[in-house]
PASEBA-1860 file (N, C-alpha, C; in nm, 3 decimals):
! residues 181
1> VPLVTDWN> 4.222/2.354/12.713/4.181/2.484/12.718/4.302/2.593/12.721 ~ 4.350/2.675/12.642/4.449/2.750/12.657/4.438/2.867/12.752 ~ 4.552/2.879/12.796/4.543/3.004/12.920/4.547/3.127/12.850 ~ 4.453/3.224/12.885/4.433/3.341/12.796/4.485/3.452/12.918 ~ 4.574/3.528/12.862/4.607/3.655/12.946/4.617/3.795/12.858 ~ 4.607/3.910/12.925/4.615/4.018/12.860/4.759/4.066/12.846 ~ 4.859/4.000/12.873/4.979/4.053/12.875/5.051/3.970/12.765 ~ 5.150/4.057/12.671/5.249/4.004/12.583/5.374/4.081/12.570
9> RKLYLKTN> 5.480/4.028/12.556/5.608/4.064/12.567/5.648/4.206/12.450 ~ 5.693/4.312/12.491/5.715/4.402/12.408/5.850/4.465/12.418 ~ 5.912/4.531/12.310/6.050/4.604/12.318/6.021/4.733/12.299 ~ 6.127/4.819/12.385/6.110/4.960/12.382/6.277/5.005/12.348 ~ 6.284/5.118/12.272/6.400/5.194/12.237/6.381/5.322/12.323 ~ 6.511/5.368/12.373/6.489/5.503/12.438/6.601/5.587/12.449 ~ 6.629/5.711/12.470/6.722/5.789/12.484/6.699/5.888/12.600 ~ 6.791/5.919/12.682/6.795/6.021/12.800/6.819/6.165/12.743
17> AIGLGLAM> 6.737/6.252/12.743/6.751/6.385/12.683/6.855/6.465/12.778 ~ 6.858/6.430/12.917/6.942/6.471/13.011/7.093/6.434/12.971 ~ 7.121/6.322/12.936/7.260/6.289/12.901/7.273/6.347/12.777 ~ 7.182/6.344/12.681/7.209/6.422/12.537/7.251/6.558/12.575 ~ 7.176/6.631/12.664/7.214/6.766/12.688/7.357/6.787/12.748 ~ 7.404/6.674/12.817/7.550/6.673/12.858/7.651/6.616/12.758 ~ 7.608/6.611/12.642/7.680/6.565/12.523/7.717/6.412/12.534 ~ 7.644/6.347/12.607/7.677/6.197/12.631/7.600/6.132/12.539
25> ANAAVEVD> 7.659/6.036/12.448/7.570/5.948/12.354/7.500/5.866/12.457 ~ 7.375/5.820/12.449/7.314/5.714/12.509/7.186/5.650/12.450 ~ 7.190/5.536/12.489/7.061/5.470/12.433/7.021/5.342/12.535 ~ 6.919/5.305/12.523/6.858/5.192/12.624/6.770/5.118/12.544 ~ 6.763/4.985/12.587/6.663/4.907/12.533/6.597/4.822/12.652 ~ 6.453/4.820/12.648/6.382/4.786/12.754/6.275/4.664/12.716 ~ 6.270/4.553/12.792/6.170/4.444/12.734/6.105/4.409/12.867 ~ 5.974/4.383/12.828/5.876/4.325/12.938/5.935/4.198/12.985
33> LAKHWSLS> 5.913/4.173/13.131/5.952/4.036/13.172/5.814/3.959/13.239 ~ 5.718/4.052/13.275/5.605/3.996/13.325/5.490/4.097/13.292 ~ 5.377/4.078/13.386/5.273/4.176/13.364/5.300/4.313/13.406 ~ 5.359/4.329/13.524/5.406/4.424/13.593/5.566/4.459/13.602 ~ 5.637/4.387/13.531/5.758/4.401/13.542/5.864/4.412/13.396 ~ 5.953/4.517/13.390/6.023/4.521/13.297/6.195/4.526/13.329 ~ 6.270/4.503/13.225/6.405/4.535/13.256/6.469/4.603/13.135 ~ 6.527/4.713/13.198/6.581/4.833/13.119/6.732/4.798/13.124
41> LPIYYSAW> 6.830/4.856/12.996/6.964/4.846/12.997/7.000/4.958/12.927 ~ 7.043/5.096/13.008/7.085/5.213/12.930/7.230/5.199/12.928 ~ 7.293/5.252/12.837/7.434/5.275/12.799/7.482/5.398/12.802 ~ 7.585/5.470/12.853/7.607/5.605/12.842/7.758/5.623/12.798 ~ 7.794/5.700/12.688/7.929/5.710/12.641/7.968/5.844/12.601 ~ 8.071/5.913/12.660/8.114/6.044/12.625/8.278/6.021/12.605 ~ 8.327/6.073/12.508/8.479/6.030/12.479/8.556/6.173/12.432 ~ 8.518/6.275/12.469/8.587/6.400/12.415/8.579/6.499/12.520
49> DYFKATIK> 8.659/6.602/12.486/8.698/6.698/12.574/8.569/6.823/12.564 ~ 8.536/6.872/12.647/8.444/6.968/12.664/8.505/7.137/12.644 ~ 8.451/7.208/12.538/8.478/7.337/12.528/8.657/7.361/12.478 ~ 8.722/7.301/12.567/8.864/7.315/12.540/8.922/7.212/12.598 ~ 9.063/7.179/12.571/9.132/7.081/12.594/9.162/7.041/12.749 ~ 9.136/7.160/12.838/9.144/7.149/12.976/9.022/7.113/13.056 ~ 8.915/7.069/12.992/8.795/7.039/13.050/8.760/6.902/12.999 ~ 8.772/6.792/13.104/8.744/6.651/13.067/8.627/6.604/13.142
57> FRTFAIQP> 8.532/6.536/13.062/8.434/6.445/13.133/8.416/6.341/13.021 ~ 8.480/6.241/13.040/8.506/6.124/12.973/8.421/6.015/13.050 ~ 8.329/5.953/12.989/8.276/5.827/13.065/8.216/5.731/13.001 ~ 8.201/5.598/13.042/8.141/5.498/12.982/8.070/5.427/13.088 ~ 7.950/5.410/13.080/7.857/5.368/13.198/7.731/5.266/13.162 ~ 7.697/5.149/13.237/7.582/5.103/13.229/7.502/5.101/13.360 ~ 7.383/5.076/13.324/7.298/5.106/13.453/7.165/5.005/13.425 ~ 7.174/4.873/13.457/7.075/4.795/13.431/6.964/4.838/13.537
65> EARYWFCD> 6.826/4.798/13.510/6.746/4.830/13.604/6.631/4.740/13.588 ~ 6.577/4.687/13.695/6.436/4.606/13.712/6.340/4.723/13.744 ~ 6.216/4.717/13.654/6.108/4.808/13.701/5.999/4.736/13.744 ~ 5.924/4.788/13.822/5.782/4.752/13.873/5.689/4.847/13.834 ~ 5.573/4.828/13.769/5.501/4.898/13.706/5.359/4.876/13.783 ~ 5.316/5.004/13.840/5.214/4.989/13.965/5.062/4.948/13.879 ~ 5.044/5.006/13.739/4.936/4.974/13.675/4.974/4.883/13.520 ~ 4.967/4.967/13.418/5.013/4.890/13.311/5.160/4.940/13.289
73> RFSGHFLG> 5.233/4.860/13.197/5.365/4.891/13.168/5.374/5.013/13.089 ~ 5.472/5.084/13.111/5.503/5.207/13.032/5.383/5.305/13.024 ~ 5.295/5.320/13.144/5.186/5.427/13.155/5.191/5.424/13.323 ~ 5.221/5.554/13.353/5.209/5.585/13.492/5.320/5.564/13.574 ~ 5.286/5.527/13.709/5.414/5.520/13.821/5.491/5.405/13.807 ~ 5.623/5.393/13.850/5.699/5.278/13.839/5.813/5.282/13.946 ~ 5.848/5.195/13.997/5.974/5.180/14.087/6.078/5.109/14.006 ~ 6.206/5.166/14.005/6.299/5.091/13.957/6.432/5.044/14.045
81> FHAIGGQY> 6.489/4.964/14.027/6.588/4.903/14.114/6.711/4.862/14.015 ~ 6.809/4.976/14.033/6.921/4.973/13.947/7.061/4.959/14.013 ~ 7.151/4.883/13.916/7.280/4.854/13.925/7.370/4.963/13.848 ~ 7.484/4.978/13.884/7.563/5.102/13.822/7.696/5.048/13.802 ~ 7.784/5.058/13.695/7.912/5.045/13.668/7.951/5.115/13.572 ~ 8.103/5.156/13.572/8.141/5.250/13.468/8.291/5.305/13.507 ~ 8.338/5.365/13.421/8.477/5.427/13.409/8.461/5.578/13.391 ~ 8.563/5.658/13.435/8.539/5.792/13.406/8.695/5.860/13.409
89> NVGGLKNN> 8.689/5.978/13.343/8.812/6.059/13.333/8.754/6.195/13.336 ~ 8.767/6.258/13.465/8.701/6.392/13.475/8.792/6.501/13.545 ~ 8.789/6.608/13.489/8.873/6.710/13.557/8.848/6.840/13.492 ~ 8.912/6.953/13.535/8.918/7.082/13.497/8.786/7.156/13.500 ~ 8.694/7.104/13.585/8.561/7.167/13.613/8.565/7.242/13.720 ~ 8.562/7.391/13.700/8.593/7.469/13.787/8.445/7.502/13.889 ~ 8.459/7.491/14.002/8.363/7.521/14.123/8.422/7.517/14.234 ~ 8.326/7.549/14.344/8.343/7.542/14.475/8.247/7.441/14.564
97> ISFLGTPY> 8.207/7.344/14.512/8.097/7.268/14.562/8.166/7.142/14.655 ~ 8.114/7.122/14.752/8.133/7.004/14.855/7.984/6.965/14.890 ~ 7.933/6.851/14.853/7.795/6.818/14.862/7.788/6.664/14.929 ~ 7.733/6.640/15.034/7.723/6.505/15.099/7.861/6.425/15.103 ~ 7.957/6.510/15.145/8.084/6.444/15.164/8.169/6.418/15.037 ~ 8.146/6.486/14.919/8.176/6.446/14.807/8.247/6.604/14.772 ~ 8.393/6.636/14.763/8.434/6.731/14.737/8.456/6.778/14.587 ~ 8.347/6.804/14.515/8.355/6.821/14.362/8.471/6.950/14.346
105> KNLTDNRY> 8.503/7.038/14.430/8.579/7.136/14.414/8.713/7.105/14.377 ~ 8.750/6.981/14.429/8.878/6.916/14.386/8.902/6.885/14.222 ~ 8.776/6.911/14.156/8.786/6.861/14.027/8.836/6.999/13.942 ~ 8.840/7.127/14.014/8.912/7.231/13.954/9.040/7.219/13.905 ~ 9.127/7.186/13.989/9.279/7.173/13.970/9.310/7.028/13.940 ~ 9.257/6.929/13.956/9.299/6.773/13.933/9.202/6.714/13.831 ~ 9.251/6.601/13.787/9.189/6.522/13.702/9.180/6.379/13.794 ~ 9.054/6.319/13.766/9.029/6.194/13.842/8.997/6.087/13.737
113> QGWGVGAG> 9.071/5.980/13.727/9.047/5.860/13.641/9.029/5.747/13.716 ~ 8.901/5.693/13.704/8.867/5.553/13.785/8.761/5.493/13.744 ~ 8.699/5.414/13.823/8.581/5.343/13.802/8.496/5.338/13.911 ~ 8.351/5.303/13.885/8.251/5.302/14.032/8.155/5.194/13.991 ~ 8.101/5.136/14.110/8.028/5.034/14.102/7.903/5.064/14.213 ~ 7.793/5.039/14.195/7.694/5.042/14.299/7.539/5.035/14.255 ~ 7.438/5.063/14.348/7.319/5.039/14.321/7.226/5.134/14.384 ~ 7.104/5.135/14.342/7.014/5.259/14.379/6.855/5.196/14.378
121> VAYGYAFI> 6.773/5.287/14.395/6.628/5.259/14.373/6.576/5.396/14.314 ~ 6.479/5.403/14.216/6.433/5.523/14.177/6.260/5.517/14.151 ~ 6.221/5.626/14.131/6.082/5.634/14.107/6.065/5.725/13.997 ~ 5.959/5.687/13.885/5.925/5.733/13.774/5.796/5.740/13.747 ~ 5.780/5.811/13.633/5.626/5.839/13.579/5.645/5.832/13.426 ~ 5.565/5.762/13.344/5.562/5.752/13.203/5.427/5.802/13.162 ~ 5.453/5.893/13.049/5.327/5.940/12.998/5.322/5.895/12.837 ~ 5.173/5.838/12.818/5.154/5.792/12.665/5.152/5.924/12.581
129> LDRHWNLE> 5.234/5.934/12.474/5.220/6.033/12.392/5.136/5.992/12.258 ~ 5.165/5.882/12.205/5.075/5.811/12.111/5.097/5.678/12.099 ~ 5.034/5.608/11.985/5.065/5.470/11.997/5.205/5.420/12.018 ~ 5.320/5.471/11.949/5.437/5.429/11.969/5.533/5.537/12.038 ~ 5.497/5.638/12.090/5.584/5.727/12.161/5.550/5.749/12.321 ~ 5.637/5.740/12.412/5.616/5.770/12.537/5.704/5.870/12.583 ~ 5.690/5.932/12.721/5.803/6.010/12.777/5.791/5.991/12.927 ~ 5.932/5.963/12.954/5.932/5.914/13.109/6.009/6.008/13.177
137> FELGVGYI> 5.981/6.030/13.318/6.053/6.126/13.408/6.113/6.005/13.528 ~ 6.229/6.025/13.566/6.282/5.940/13.644/6.386/5.990/13.753 ~ 6.383/5.976/13.883/6.495/6.008/13.969/6.506/5.912/14.057 ~ 6.667/5.889/14.084/6.681/5.770/14.162/6.796/5.810/14.267 ~ 6.821/5.756/14.375/6.924/5.753/14.480/6.979/5.655/14.517 ~ 7.092/5.619/14.578/7.187/5.517/14.566/7.308/5.539/14.624 ~ 7.407/5.446/14.628/7.536/5.427/14.671/7.630/5.366/14.551 ~ 7.740/5.447/14.555/7.833/5.412/14.450/7.980/5.412/14.536
145> YNGFDIFE> 8.046/5.296/14.492/8.181/5.292/14.553/8.286/5.328/14.428 ~ 8.367/5.420/14.445/8.472/5.478/14.355/8.596/5.453/14.387 ~ 8.689/5.388/14.281/8.837/5.376/14.297/8.883/5.458/14.186 ~ 8.983/5.556/14.232/9.042/5.641/14.124/9.188/5.680/14.150 ~ 9.257/5.713/14.031/9.377/5.788/14.049/9.382/5.923/14.023 ~ 9.437/5.996/14.085/9.434/6.170/14.096/9.556/6.210/14.003 ~ 9.551/6.298/13.923/9.640/6.339/13.844/9.658/6.501/13.887 ~ 9.777/6.555/13.882/9.801/6.695/13.928/9.739/6.799/13.850
153> CTGCGREI> 9.707/6.784/13.713/9.632/6.886/13.638/9.562/6.806/13.512 ~ 9.474/6.882/13.449/9.384/6.795/13.375/9.458/6.764/13.213 ~ 9.550/6.831/13.183/9.662/6.797/13.062/9.763/6.715/13.079 ~ 9.804/6.710/13.192/9.937/6.665/13.213/9.926/6.511/13.272 ~ 10.012/6.404/13.270/9.992/6.273/13.294/10.058/6.224/13.436 ~ 10.107/6.330/13.517/10.162/6.291/13.629/10.074/6.265/13.727 ~ 10.062/6.131/13.773/9.985/6.093/13.885/10.039/6.134/14.024 ~ 9.952/6.174/14.114/9.999/6.219/14.227/9.955/6.123/14.361
161> SQDNHHYI> 9.844/6.059/14.345/9.797/5.954/14.454/9.683/5.884/14.392 ~ 9.634/5.784/14.490/9.547/5.692/14.441/9.427/5.698/14.565 ~ 9.321/5.683/14.542/9.210/5.703/14.647/9.071/5.624/14.621 ~ 8.996/5.615/14.729/8.855/5.540/14.677/8.759/5.654/14.754 ~ 8.641/5.635/14.720/8.544/5.741/14.779/8.384/5.659/14.772 ~ 8.319/5.662/14.896/8.184/5.602/14.882/8.110/5.735/14.860 ~ 8.004/5.722/14.766/7.931/5.853/14.747/7.785/5.779/14.754 ~ 7.703/5.866/14.846/7.559/5.846/14.867/7.493/5.978/14.806
169> GLTKAAIN> 7.397/5.931/14.712/7.311/6.047/14.651/7.242/6.022/14.541 ~ 7.234/6.118/14.440/7.167/6.095/14.313/7.226/6.004/14.241 ~ 7.178/5.914/14.181/7.235/5.806/14.100/7.166/5.795/13.967 ~ 7.053/5.882/13.959/6.977/5.864/13.830/6.879/5.974/13.834 ~ 6.904/6.043/13.678/6.788/6.136/13.657/6.757/6.126/13.512 ~ 6.660/6.116/13.480/6.622/6.096/13.324/6.494/6.148/13.295 ~ 6.500/6.206/13.160/6.386/6.248/13.078/6.402/6.168/12.975 ~ 6.334/6.048/12.967/6.341/5.952/12.837/6.241/5.977/12.750
177> LVYLF> 6.294/5.984/12.610/6.172/5.974/12.504/6.200/5.828/12.455 ~ 6.076/5.755/12.446/6.057/5.597/12.441/5.987/5.589/12.306 ~ 6.038/5.478/12.248/5.971/5.436/12.111/5.930/5.289/12.140 ~ 5.805/5.271/12.120/5.744/5.138/12.150/5.721/5.045/12.018 ~ 5.778/4.942/12.006/5.755/4.859/11.897/5.624/4.777/11.880
END
């Protein structure tokens, strides 16, 4: 007698509207692993200067995430457990912000080039729009270890020091438009 289940594997493609709003190209693929579990792999990429040559926000990052769906996959509440890895080149962002031990105000006069790795946990909710389209909202918090070189200005290449930073805070913010195959 064959085993009958109501679960079958599906594939999903999505993009994060928040990333697109920050001019970061991004796409993710997600696949079902079990009745209540899925695995998502988003990739973010930005390789240009913003507004003028003195403002830099270049990045490449991946953020694999295992998700537990409380009811049906891609419908309702879920918890996500994500890892983070990436590289960045950021500077010329005029501000006076220092938050949770991170001095973002240093980005005004300096450029930071480095890498980061970390992990976090997220909560999200998915809305079914129709047979092939969903909308997801997700927020996550976690930890990222950053190693970086500091340059004296955004346009020049003179390195002034090297450092590292332990970041605890927001690690994921997404409004995903999802296509279900």
